[in-house]
C-alpha positions as CSV (number, residue, x, y, z in Angstrom):
1,M,150.9,153.6,51.5
2,E,150.7,157.2,52.2
3,H,151.1,158.4,55.6
4,K,149.3,161.7,55.7
5,I,148.2,163.6,58.7
6,P,144.5,164.5,58.2
7,A,143.8,168.2,58.0
8,I,142.2,169.8,61.1
9,T,139.3,172.0,60.4
10,E,138.7,173.3,63.8
11,C,141.0,173.9,66.9
12,P,140.2,172.2,70.2
13,P,139.2,174.3,73.1
14,A,141.8,175.6,75.4
15,P,142.4,173.5,78.5
16,R,140.8,174.7,81.6
17,K,142.1,175.1,85.1
18,P,140.6,172.6,87.5
19,T,138.3,174.3,90.0
20,A,140.1,174.6,93.5
21,T,138.6,172.8,96.4
22,R,138.7,174.6,99.8
23,A,141.1,173.1,102.2
24,I,139.4,172.3,105.4
25,P,141.7,172.4,108.5
26,M,142.5,169.3,110.2
27,K,140.7,170.3,113.4
28,R,137.4,170.6,111.5
29,R,137.9,167.3,109.6
30,I,138.3,165.3,112.8
31,S,134.9,166.4,114.4
32,K,132.4,167.5,111.7
33,V,129.7,168.1,114.3
34,P,130.9,169.7,117.5
35,R,129.5,168.2,120.6
36,R,129.4,169.4,124.1
37,L,129.0,167.2,127.1
38,Q,125.8,168.0,128.8
39,F,125.7,168.3,132.5
40,E,123.3,165.4,132.8
41,E,125.8,163.1,130.9
42,F,128.6,164.3,133.1
43,E,126.6,163.3,136.2
44,V,126.3,159.8,134.8
45,L,129.9,159.3,134.0
46,I,131.2,160.5,137.5
47,P,130.2,159.1,140.8
48,P,128.1,161.4,142.9
49,K,130.8,161.8,145.8
50,I,133.5,162.8,143.4
51,L,131.2,165.0,141.4
52,A,130.2,166.8,144.5
53,S,133.8,167.2,145.4
54,L,134.7,168.7,141.9
55,L,131.7,171.0,142.0
56,S,132.6,172.4,145.3
57,R,136.1,173.3,143.9
58,L,134.7,174.9,140.8
59,V,132.4,177.2,142.6
60,K,134.3,180.2,143.7
61,P,133.5,181.3,147.3
62,S,132.4,184.9,147.8
63,R,134.7,187.5,149.3
64,D,132.8,187.2,152.7
65,E,133.4,183.4,152.7
66,R,137.2,183.6,152.0
67,K,137.9,185.6,155.3
């Protein structure tokens, strides 16, 4: 029994560096499709009396109304 290593006629190609995948920030992974709450949906979620109260607080009075 002869244990001989066979002769290699051609060298194998050089190993290639794997292509890097882009890192996606965690914030973007969580919500892939950004969605804004439409005003109509907001009206449905909150009772009308509370909504009116909130809207009156959000609207800034003009300078004449403040005095």
